[in-house]
C-alpha positions as CSV (number, residue, x, y, z in Angstrom):
1,X,39.4,3.3,-18.3
2,X,35.8,2.7,-19.2
3,X,33.2,3.5,-16.5
4,X,30.1,1.3,-16.5
5,X,26.9,3.2,-17.2
6,X,25.2,2.1,-14.0
7,X,28.0,3.6,-11.9
8,X,27.4,7.0,-13.5
9,X,23.7,6.6,-13.1
10,X,24.0,5.8,-9.5
11,X,26.3,8.8,-9.0
12,X,23.8,11.1,-10.7
13,X,20.9,9.7,-8.6
14,X,22.8,10.5,-5.4
15,X,22.6,14.2,-6.1
16,X,18.9,14.3,-7.1
17,X,16.2,15.4,-4.6
18,X,15.0,12.7,-2.2
19,X,11.4,13.1,-3.1
20,X,11.8,12.7,-6.9
21,X,8.8,10.6,-7.6
22,X,10.0,9.6,-11.1
23,X,12.9,7.9,-9.4
24,X,10.6,5.8,-7.2
25,X,8.6,4.7,-10.2
26,X,11.8,3.3,-11.7
27,X,14.0,2.4,-8.7
28,X,11.9,1.3,-5.8
29,X,9.0,-1.0,-4.8
30,X,6.7,-1.3,-1.9
31,X,4.6,-4.1,-0.5
32,X,2.1,-4.6,2.4
33,X,1.7,-7.3,5.0
34,X,-1.0,-7.4,7.6
35,X,-1.9,-8.6,11.0
36,X,-5.6,-9.4,11.3
37,X,-8.0,-7.5,13.4
38,X,-9.2,-10.3,15.7
39,X,-12.2,-9.3,17.8
40,X,-12.5,-12.5,19.8
41,X,-15.9,-13.3,21.4
42,X,-18.7,-10.7,20.9
43,X,-21.6,-10.4,23.3
44,X,-24.6,-9.0,21.5
45,X,-26.3,-8.2,24.8
46,X,-23.4,-6.0,26.0
47,X,-23.9,-2.3,26.1
48,X,-20.3,-1.8,25.2
49,X,-18.7,-1.9,21.7
50,X,-16.0,-4.5,21.2
51,X,-12.6,-3.0,20.1
52,X,-9.6,-4.7,18.6
53,X,-6.6,-3.7,16.5
54,X,-4.4,-5.0,13.7
55,X,-1.6,-3.7,11.6
56,X,-0.6,-2.8,8.1
57,X,3.2,-2.9,7.5
58,X,4.4,-1.1,4.4
59,X,7.9,-2.2,3.3
60,X,9.7,-0.3,0.6
61,X,13.1,-1.0,-1.0
62,X,15.2,0.6,-3.6
63,X,17.8,3.4,-3.7
64,X,19.3,4.1,-0.3
65,X,18.4,7.6,0.9
66,X,15.3,7.8,-1.3
67,X,12.2,9.1,0.5
68,X,9.2,7.1,-0.6
69,X,5.7,8.6,0.1
70,X,2.7,6.2,0.0
71,X,-1.0,5.9,0.5
72,X,-2.8,3.0,2.1
73,X,-6.4,2.3,1.1
74,X,-8.7,-0.4,2.4
75,X,-11.7,-1.8,0.3
76,X,-15.2,-2.4,1.7
77,X,-14.5,-6.1,2.3
78,X,-16.2,-9.1,0.9
79,X,-19.7,-8.7,2.3
80,X,-20.3,-4.9,2.4
81,X,-21.6,-2.3,0.0
82,X,-20.3,0.6,2.1
83,X,-17.3,1.5,4.2
84,X,-19.4,2.0,7.3
85,X,-20.6,-0.3,8.5
86,X,-18.6,-3.1,7.0
87,X,-20.1,-6.6,7.4
88,X,-18.6,-9.8,8.6
89,X,-20.3,-13.1,7.6
90,X,-21.1,-16.4,9.1
91,X,-22.9,-18.2,6.4
92,X,-25.8,-15.9,5.4
93,X,-25.6,-14.0,8.8
94,X,-24.0,-10.6,9.0
95,X,-22.3,-8.7,11.9
96,X,-21.5,-5.0,11.5
97,X,-18.1,-3.6,12.2
98,X,-15.9,-0.6,11.3
99,X,-12.2,0.0,10.7
100,X,-10.7,3.3,11.7
101,X,-7.5,5.2,11.1
102,X,-6.9,6.0,14.8
103,X,-7.7,4.8,18.3
104,X,-10.2,7.8,18.6
105,X,-12.4,6.0,16.1
106,X,-13.1,9.3,14.4
107,X,-12.3,8.5,10.8
108,X,-13.4,5.4,8.8
109,X,-10.4,3.9,6.9
110,X,-11.4,3.3,3.2
111,X,-10.2,4.4,-0.2
112,X,-11.0,8.2,0.2
113,X,-14.5,8.0,-1.2
114,X,-17.9,8.1,0.5
115,X,-16.5,9.9,3.5
116,X,-13.8,7.4,4.2
117,X,-10.1,8.3,4.5
118,X,-6.8,6.8,3.3
119,X,-3.7,6.7,5.5
120,X,-0.6,8.4,4.1
121,X,3.0,7.8,5.2
122,X,6.6,7.8,3.9
123,X,9.7,5.8,4.4
124,X,13.3,6.9,3.9
125,X,15.1,3.8,2.5
126,X,18.0,3.2,4.9
127,X,18.5,-0.6,4.5
128,X,19.4,-2.6,1.5
129,X,16.7,-5.2,2.3
130,X,14.0,-2.6,2.7
131,X,12.6,-0.2,5.3
132,X,9.2,-0.5,6.8
133,X,6.6,1.5,8.6
134,X,3.7,0.1,10.6
135,X,0.2,1.5,10.6
136,X,-2.3,0.3,13.2
137,X,-5.8,-0.5,12.1
138,X,-8.5,0.0,14.8
139,X,-11.6,-2.1,14.6
140,X,-14.9,-1.8,16.4
141,X,-18.0,-3.9,16.6
142,X,-20.9,-1.7,17.7
143,X,-22.9,-2.8,20.7
144,X,-26.5,-4.1,20.8
145,X,-26.5,-6.2,17.6
146,X,-29.0,-8.5,19.4
147,X,-30.4,-10.2,16.3
148,X,-27.0,-11.7,15.3
149,X,-26.9,-15.5,15.8
150,X,-23.8,-17.1,17.3
151,X,-21.1,-18.3,14.9
152,X,-17.6,-17.7,13.6
153,X,-17.7,-14.4,11.6
154,X,-15.0,-13.1,9.3
155,X,-14.3,-10.8,6.4
156,X,-11.6,-10.2,3.8
157,X,-10.5,-6.6,3.3
158,X,-8.0,-5.8,0.5
159,X,-5.1,-3.4,1.3
160,X,-3.8,-1.3,-1.6
161,X,-0.6,0.6,-1.2
162,X,0.1,3.3,-3.8
163,X,3.7,4.7,-3.7
164,X,5.0,7.5,-5.8
C-alpha cells in the first residue's frame, strides 16, 4: 500500500519540538485585528489625563500543537514623527496622546526603537480554525492641552505582527 507523502510529513512534524521556528514559517500564519482606543470627550481644562483602552487580537493557525511566538509593533501613527507623544488630528489641529503596553503607563508601545517597546507573546495552536491571544492597548491624553480647539480628533496606527 502506498502512503501519501503528506501523511508521512505530518507524522514527522508531530515529533519535532514545538518551538521549531522553521515549521511556523512553512505551516502557520498569524493575523491581527483591533478594537480602537476611543477616548470620548476630552476637557482641555481638566487637571486629569484622559485614559482609554483598546485591544490587539493576534490569531494564529497552522499545525495543531505548534507553539507560535510573535511580536506586536505599533507605528507612530499618521500625524506623528515620534512615538511619544503621538498626535491625533482634526483638520490642521493636533492633540497629543500616548499608547502604552500596560495599565501602569510606564512603557510606550512602538516598534522597539527610540525608547519604545514591542509586546511579545505566543500561542499554542489548539483549534483548527486558529487560536488567539488578546493584548490590551492603554491610551492616555495628557492633561492641560488648553490650546487645542474643539473638534473630532483621530489617528491611524498600523499594527505589525511578526511571527516566527
